[in-house]
N, C-alpha and C positions, 0 to 999 in steps of 0.2 A: 923329586918324588915328595908330595906332601907328608908331613906328619900327622896332619888329621884329613880325612875326607871332608869335602864339600856336603852339606846336606841338599839333596836333590828336593823338587818340589812334592814328591811323593813320600819321601821319608820325612817332610817336616811336620812338626806337630803343631797345634793350632796356634801358639804363641808366634811360631816362625812363620807360618802361614799368613798372619795379619801383617807381619814385619816384611816379608818377601812381597806383598800386594802394595805396601807403600812405598818401597822400594822401586818397584816397575813403575807404579804411577809417577813418582817424581824423577826417576832417572832413566827409565825407559826398559831398565834390567835390574837385576839384584845382583851386586858386585859379590865375587868371589869371597873378598872380606866378611862382608856379611853372611855369606852361607857357610863360611867356616865357624865363624862363632856362632852359629845358629843351635851349636850344641848346647850352648848356655844362653837361654833368652836374655836373662838380665844383661851379659855380657854384649850381647847382639844390639840390644837396645841403645847401650852406650857408644856403641861402633857406629850405629846408624845415626845417632844425634851428632858423632862428630863427622862422619860425611856430609851431612846436612849443611853444618854450619862451614865447613871447608869448602865445599863445591857450589851451592847454591848463591847465584849472584846478588838475587834479590835479599838474602839473608846479610851478606858482608857489606855488598854495596861498594867495594873497593876495586875488586879485580874481575875481569870477566872471566867467563868458564874457560874460555880458551886459553888464557894467560895462566889459570890455575892449574891447567892440564900440562902445560908445557912446564910449570915450576914443579910439578910431581914428577913427570917424566926426567927432568935434568936430575932433581935429588936421587931417584933411584937410579940413575946412571951412576952419579958421584958413589953411592954407598955401595956399587958393585950388585945391585939388585938385578936378579936374573928373569925377574917375573914383569 
């Protein structure tokens, strides 16, 4: 059970809607991490910036997206993350 609910598209304020639109355009969806921190638009912008830097292949140019996803999955498993 999450401590903070995610912000739905209907509940999103103007800043969050812009962030959701960019997330959908770049990643095909809005990550739950972005939806959760959308309660604080400034924090959401920081998280979104991190996601762009971490996941977009053309930004880092070192690892492909599939490899990055596997690293994220393995790290989550090692840390006991249930999500």
